[in-house]
C-alpha positions, 0 to 999 in steps of 0.5 A, spaced: 484 386 351 478 387 347 477 392 341 474 397 345 479 398 350 484 398 344 481 403 340 480 408 347 488 407 348 489 409 340 485 415 341 489 417 347 495 416 343 492 420 337 491 426 342 498 426 345 500 426 338 498 433 338 502 435 344 508 433 340 506 437 334 506 443 339 513 442 341 516 442 334 513 449 334 518 451 340 524 455 338 528 453 344 527 445 343 534 444 340 537 437 339 530 434 342 527 436 335 530 430 333 527 425 338 520 429 337 520 428 330 522 420 331 516 419 336 511 422 331 514 418 325 513 412 330 506 414 332 504 415 325 506 408 323 503 405 329 496 409 328 496 407 320 498 399 322 492 400 327 487 402 322 489 397 317 488 392 322 481 394 325 478 398 319 472 402 321 
């Protein structure tokens, strides 16, 4: 897999992160809030690691 493909896929992940943030604003999320928070934390770690590995 080339770097451009990886960058495109990371961009897709970043776009989906915004969706998860929107979910957190829903009052009826219940216990799924814990899972959404965990997903956001893990996504942030992966994005940070990607940026450290492939700085622009």
